[in-house]
N, C-alpha and C positions, 0 to 999 in steps of 0.2 A: 410407736408414733404417738405416745401419750405421756402425760405427766404423771399419771398414776400407774402403779405396778400391781399386777394381779398375783395370785398365789404362785403360778408357775415361774413368773419372772423373779419373784422374791426368792424362790427356791434356787433359781439359777444364780442370783447374786450371793446367796448364802454359800453355794458351792464354790464361788470364786474365792471365798475366804478360807477354804479348806483345801486339802490335797486331792479331793475326789471329784473335782470339776469335770463335767463331761463324761462321767462314768455311770454305768448301771450297777445293780446290786452285785454283779459278778466281777466288777472292776474292769469291764470292757468299755471301750468308747461308746458314748451314747449320743446319737445325733438328734437334733430337734426338728420338728416340722414347722416350716415357715409358710404362712398363708398370707396372701396380699389381697386386699379388698378395695376395689374402686380406686386404684392408684392412678392419679393424674399429676402431671408436672409441667409447669409453665415457667418460662424465663422472660425477663424484660430485656429487650435489646435496644440500645441507643444508636441512632444513626444521624447523619447530617452534621452541619457545622455547629460550633459551640453556641452561636447566637440563635440558631434555628434547630436546636436539638429535638429530635423526635424519639419517642419511646414506643416500640412495637412489642406486642406479646407474641411469643412463639411457643407453640404447644409441642413439648418433647415427648410426653407419654399421655395416652388417652384411655382412661377407664380400664386398667388392667386388673384381671382377677385370676387367681390360680393358687396352686399349692406345690411347695417343694418339700418332698419327704426325704428321709435318710436314703442315700444313694448318690449317684453321679448325675446332677441336674445341669443341663447345658442351656445357655441363652444364645441363640444364633440370629444373625441378621446382617444385612449389608452395612457398609459404612454410612453413618448418620441415621441408623435405624433407631437409636436410643438404647442399645443394649448395655453400654457402659454406664449410662445414667441410671438405668433400671437396676443394675447390679449395685451401684453406689447407694441407691435408695433402700434396697433390701438390707444393705450392710450398715445403714444409718450414717453414711459418710457423705451425704449430699446436703447442701444448704437447704434447710426446711422451708425457706421462703419460696412460695409458688407451688408447694407440695400439698396435695390433699389425698385423702384415703387413709387406710389403716393397715398396719402390718402386725400380725400376731405370731408369737413364738410358742409353740405347743398350746395354742388356744388362748394364751394370755397376751395382753398388750406388750409390745416390744419395750424392754427396759430402757430408760434414758441413757444408761451406760453400755448399751448393747455393743457398740463399736470397741469397747475395752475388753469385753469377755468373749467376743467372737474373733475368728481369725480372718485376716485379709491380706492376700498376696497381690501386691500391685504389679502392673505390667512391667515397669522398669525395676531392675534389681536394686534393693535398698539394704544391702549388708555391707559392713565395713571390710573393704578389700585387704587392708593391711593385717587383719586378724585371721586366725585359723577358723575352720569350720566349728571346731569345738568351742573356741573362745567366743564366737558369735552366739552359739547356743547358751553358753554359760551366762552371757550378758542378759539374754532374754529371760532365762530362768531366775536370775538374781533379782530382776526388777518386776517381773510379771507374776511370779508365784509369791503367795503371801508369806508372812513371817512364820506362820504355823508349820510351814514345810521346812524341815531341817536341811542343812547343807548336804548331808549325805543323801537325802531323798532327791534333792535337786540334781546332784551329780548323777544319781541313778536314772533320773528322768532324761537328762542329756544323753547318756549312753544308750537309753532305750530308743530315743528319737533317731540317733545316728544309725543304729542298727536297723530300725524300721525303714529308713530312707535309703539304705544301702550305701552309706557314706563312711563305712568303717576304714577303708583303705586311705581315704583322704581326710580323715577327721583332724589330723594335726598338720594339714597343709594350709597355707594361706589361700584365701578366696581369690585374691589377685586384684591388681589395679593396672593402670596403663603402663606403669613402670615395673610392676612386680608380676612375674608369671604365676598364675594360680591354677585353680581347678577348671574343669571343662564347663561348657555352657549348661549342660544338663545337670551337672553336680552343683553348679551355682544356683540354678533354679530350685533344686531340691533343698539347698541351704535356706533360701528364702521361705520355702514351705515349712521347713523345720523350725524357723523362728516363731511361727504361729502355732505349730503343733505342741510346743512346750507347755501350753496351758490347757491342752485337750479341749479346744473350743467346741461348743455345741453345734456350730455351723462354721464351715471354712469357705470363704469366698476367694475366687481367683479371677483377676482381670486379664484375659487373653494370655494364659500361661505359656502358650507355644510361640509367642513373639520372639524373633531372633534365634530360634532353634531350627536345626535341620530336621527333615522328616523323621529320621530314625530316632533322634534325641527327643523330639516332640512326642512321639509314640511312647517312648519309655517313661516320660514324665506322666502322660495320661494313664498309662498302664499302672503306674504307682498309685495315682489318685483313685483308679478303679478298685484296686486291692484295698485301699483304706476305706472306700465307701462300702465295700462288701462286709467290712468288719463292723459296720453300724454307724459310720460318720455321715453327716449331711454335708455334701460338697456342692457348691453352686459356682459355676464358672461361665464367663462370657467368652465366646470364641468366634472368629471371623469366618474361616473357610477350612475346616478340618478335612483331612483325607478320610477315606472310607474306614480304614483300620482303626482310626480314632473315633469316628462317628458311631461305630457299632459298640463302643464301650459305654455310650450314654444310656442311662436309665430313663430319663425324661428329657423332652425337648420343648423349648419355648421359642417360637419363631416370631420375630418382630419385623414390622414394615412401617417405617415412618411413625413409630410410636404406638402402633396398633398391633394387637394380638391377631395373628393369622393361624396359629396352631399352638396348643398347649396340652401335652399328653405324653403317653409312652413313646419313646424315640423309635422303637421297632414298628409302631403302627402308623408312623407318619406317611410312609409311601402309600399304604393302602388308603389313607384318608384323602390324599391328594388325587389318587386315581379315582376315588368315588366322586370327586367334584370336577373331574374332567381333565386331570393332568397326569399323564403316564410317564414314568421315568424310563428312558432308553436303557437297554441292557448294557452293563458295564459302566454306566454313568455313576459318578459319585453322588449319593443322595444329597449331601450338603451343597454341592454345586447346583444340583437340580432345583433345590428349594430356593436358592438365591435367584436362579434364572426365572423361576415362576413368579417370585415377588417382583422382579424387575421387568416382567413382561417379555423376556427374551427366550423363553423356553421353547424347544422344538416340539413340546407337547401341545402347543397352541396350533390350531389348524393352519394349513398352508395358506388358505385364503385370508385368514386374519393376519398372518405374518406379512403377506403381500400388501394388505391394507395399511399395516403399521409403517411399512417402508415408504408408502406414498404420502404419509402425513408430514407436515412441516413440524418444526421444533415445538411450537406452541400447542398444536393439536396432539403431538406425540406425548407431551407432558400431561395434558388433560387425560389422554387415554391411559397413561401410566397411573395417574391418581384414581381413575375409575377402576383400574385393575386392582389396586390396593383396597378400595372400598368393597369390591366384589369378594375378595379373599377374606376380609374381615367379617363381612356379612355372612359368608358361607360358614365360617367358624362359629359365629354366634347362633347359627341354626343347626349346628352339629350336636350329636349325642355327647361328644367330649365336653362341650361347653355346658350342657345341661347337667351332666354328672358332676362337673367341677363346681357349678353353682349350688347344687344340692349339698355337696360336702362343705362348701364354705358357709352355707346357712347353718348347718349343724355346729360348725366350729364357732360361729358368731353367737349362736344361742347359748353356748356354754361359757361364754366370756364373762368374767366377773365384773368388769367395768366397761362402761360404754361412753367413752369420751374421745374427742378428736384433738385434744391439746398436744401439739408436737413439742417434745422436749429433748434436748441434747445435754449430756453431762459426761465429764471425764472423771473417772475414779482411779485411785492408785492403791496398789497392794502393799507398798513399802513406804517408809518414812522419808522425810526430806534428806536427812544426813546419809541414810543408806543409799539413796539415789545419787547424791552428790559424790559419794565415794566411788561408786561403780562408773558413773558417767565421766568423772574426772580421770579415773584410771584408764578408761578406754580412749579418752581424748589425748592424754599424754602419750600413751602407747602408740596411738595412730601418728602423732607428730614425730615421735622418735623413729618410727619405722618408715617414715616417708622422707627420703633424702631430698626431695624437691622443696620441702618447707623447713627442714631443720639444718642439715649439713650445708646445703646451698646458701642459706641465709647467713650463717656464720662465715662461710668462705667468702662470700661477696663483701661482707662487712670488713673482714681483715684485709682483703685486697684493696678496697677503697681507703682504708686507714693507712696502708702503706703508700698509696699514691699521694694522699694529702700530706702525709709526713715527709715524703720526698720533695714535694713542691715547696713546702714552707719549712724545710729542715734548718735547724739551728738559727732560729729567729733571734735578732739582735735588739738591744735596748737603745735604739737610736730612732731617728725620724722615719726610716724605712720600716722599722719594727712596728710602728703604730699602724701603718697601712697593712702590713702583713698579718698582724694580729687580728685586726678587724676582718680582713678577708678570710683568714683561716676559720675564725669563729663563725662567720656567716656561712661558709661552706659546710661546717660541721652541723649547724642547725638545719640548713636546707637539706642536707643528706639524711638527717634523722627524720625529717618530714616525709620526703619522697620514698624512703625505705619502707614506710608503713603501708604503701600501696598494696603489698601482698596480703594485708589484712582484709581486703575486699572479698577474698575468696572464703573467708572464715565461715560466713553464713550461706553464701551463694552455692558453693560446690556441694554442700551437704543439705541443701534445702529439702530435697525429696525424702531423705532419710529422717530429718528432723520432723517434718510434717507427719510422716507415717507413724513414727514412734511416739510423737506427742499425742496425737488423737487416739492412739491405741492404748494409752495409759502407761507407757514405759516410765515416764518421768515428768516432773513439773517444768514449766517454762523457765522459772527462776533457776532451777538446777542446771538445765542445759546452758543458759546464759552465763552463769557463774563459772561453770567448768570450762567453757570455751574461752572466756576472758582470762581466767587464771592460767590456762595452758599457753595461750598466746603471749601473755605478758611475761611469763617466766622464761619460756623457751625461745621466743622470737623477738622480744624487746629488751629484757633485762640482760640476758647473757650476751647478745651481740653488742649492747651498749658498753658492757664491761670490757670486752675484747677491744672495741674501738677506742675506748679511753686509754687503755694500757699501751696501745701502739702509738696513737696520735700524740698524746700528751708529752711524752718524753722525746719523741722524734722532732716535734716542733720546738720544744724547749720552752714551754709555758712556765708560769710562776712556779718556782721550785719550793713549794711548801705543801705539807701533808693536807691541811684543811682545804687549800685551793684545789688540790687534785680530786678530793672526794666531792667537793661542791661541783666541780666540773662534771664528774661522773653522774652525780645526782641530777644535775640540770638537763643534760642531754637525755638521760633516761626518762625524766619527767616530760620533756618535749616529745619523746617517742610515744609515751603513754597517751598524751593529749592528741597527737596526730592520729594515733591508732583509734582512739575513741571517736574522733571526727570521721575517720574512714568507715567505721562500723555504723555510725549514725547515717551516713550517706548511702551505704550499700545494703543495709539491713532489709529494705523493701525492694531491692533490685533483683532481677532474675538473670541478668546478663553481666558478666564480669567486665566486659569491654565498656559498657555504658557507665558502670560505677567508676572505672579507671578514668574515663574522660571527665566526669564530674569532679573527682578528687584532684586531678591534675589542674583543672581550671581553678579550683579553690586554692590550692597551694601556690600557684603562680600569682594569683590575686593577693594572697597574704604576703608573698615576698616583696611586692611593691610597697607595702605598708610596714616593712620590717624596720625601717629607719636607716637603711644603708643606701638603697638605690635612689631615694628621693628624700629631700628635707621635709619632714612631716609638718613643721609649723607653717611651711609655705603652701600647703595644700588647702584648697577651698574648704570652708567650714562644713559644707554639707557633705563632703567626702571624708573629712578628717576623722570622723567617728569610726571609720572602718579599721583604724589602727587598733582599736580595742578588741577586734576579732582576730587579730593576726597572731598566730602561734609563734612564727619565727621572731616576731618583735619581742615577745616576752622572753623567749629563750636567748636571743642575742643580747638583750639588755642585761639579763642576769649573768651571762658569761663575760660580758665586758666589765661589769662591776667586779666580778670575782677576779678577773685578770689584771685590770688596770690599777686598781686601788693599791697604792704602795710602790708603784714603779717610778723610777727616775730615768728620764730620757736625756738629761743634760750632763750626767756625770762623765760621759765620754765624748762631750761635744768638741773638745779640743782636737781630738784625733779623728773625728768624723769628717767625711768628705761632704761638704755642703755646697751645692750649686750656687753660683752668684745670685744674689737677690733673695735667697731662701732663708728666712729668719725663723723657721719653725722652732729651733732650739731656744729662741728667746721667748716666744709666745706660749709654747707648750713644753714644759719641762717635766711635768709630773702626770701620772695617770689621772689624778683627780681633775687637773686642768682640762685634759682631753674629754673626760666624761661631762664636765660642766659645759663645754662647747657643744656637746651632743644633747644637752638638756636632760642628762641622766643624773639622778640623785646618787652621789657616791657615799652612801651610808649603808648600814646593815639592813635597814628596812627597804632601801632601794634595791637590795638583792632579793630579799625574801618576799616582797610584795609581788614580784614576778612569778615566783614559785607558787604563791597562793592563787594568783590568777590562773595559772596553768592547771592547778588542782581543781579549781572550781569549774573550769571549762571541761576538764576530763569527766567530772561527775555529770555535768549537763549533757554532754554528748552521749555518755553511756545510758543515761535515762531516756534520751531520744531513741537510741538503738533498741532498748528494751521495749519501749512503747510501740515501736514499729513492728517488732516481733509479736507483741501481744495482740495487736489489732490486724495483723496480717491475715489474709484470707487463707484458712486452713481446710475448708471444705471445697470439694469440686463443684 
């Protein structure tokens, strides 16, 4: 929690640059002692209407003091007690605004990059489901272990973690997605743990590791954590309501109630402590359930008369009684010998601290270079796309299907007056299809948001690396390849201008339209958390752009204060470029004698060439009239990509 780093934290950072991180002199895992001094945390909550916005301060944690030593340390509390916030603060993953107090690691100030050198297993799984267990571990080792560790040593480390976690049988099995059958829930959770164990962290944090697991699987996961803690690791976890077989694995217990400490000490002594202050656990009752009942004021340990009194109270009085119960429990702990012993230990630790400063600092450090990260992140991104049929095969299949439909509708277009309308209609449909097909890009950052945030703040890779790899993978696999297939099918079925330059300019144009629409989609969806909301925003934007494309309405006739919207229309630039490419050099009057012209229709006299048609549309039939639209699309693409990058850069990444 400080900007300066003491001797111990410097040593820890030095270990990060070598292969002996988290090891003692015998090459065994070495856990760190985490001490927290006067930790308080407040948040600002806004309420009311925009014109009458009020800001209220809510206290999440209140003056917490304690020590977490090597072993299995649990943080227990009811929903809303602050246990997840407390865990995030210990792991340096909470926004430092509103945070006060100090955290020491082995008696030295917490390093600014502590979140990068410690391990943190989030509540939700954040592993790539299309990759195998071994491939996920190899990814973590390649990016989180420094260059001084050879490839052979990294592979040995991966094999060691697989063996330690009991994943040997499923090491080469895919983790699994909604479409791909993978490993079991327990094995998936172990894979998440293994991603952090690759660096031998001095402290391993876990946020409710039993969530979503059945009782037996949850016990096997906690038993694994217990074995690791017995070997010298410091493991700190938050948990809601463990069963007794899990509870008896804990070495230390921290009980929270509305942000206050009501017990902090050996887990096996907790029942005796509560019995000494007047709360006795019934035989065969789960201690964890008993503690929560005591905190909530619902325990059968409370005298019968008091229970009857509680039942007679109304909701307001019952709430006041509950708050009074919390205060009594917190006060009882402050008067206990456990608190006195903890304070004495904390004073000894504080006296030996090298620096005495409260400056809170957060910094992300990286173990590998930019290009090394780009290589591995791009490799994983491309592989994930290729192994996910929902985004690769389906995209190309839908593109070919639509190309066949468009080709069948406008098949064999003729060089007469009907050909003018059919050409414009076909080109408009092509451009519109390219725009709406990019809606799938909305999922690019949304579906992997949790994985990205976890890996980014853990120091896996730079933001620029992640952004470039995602853009390259999406452009090559989901935009360029489908555009090539679409062009090859549509162009010859419709019978557009039969020249090689015109064919490739057509392909280039619709590809560029796809790039620009994709960039706009990313700019809109980068800061969204729900795909449906992003889809609605994009659909509205594309429909609005279609109106100003130049086909549905005569642009010169639009009111001046609305006419400028045409400069923001992607379909307008694409349609204009395609029309110039197609109509220049065409002659619609050479077959006028044989054409069937309805009475009174003199189109063959007024529009005989493609240049004349373009002139009527207000389009410049020159080479610059073609390439200026391409330039406009390229500039829009860069602007939209910059917006998307900035949104990711300033997106809230701390809880």
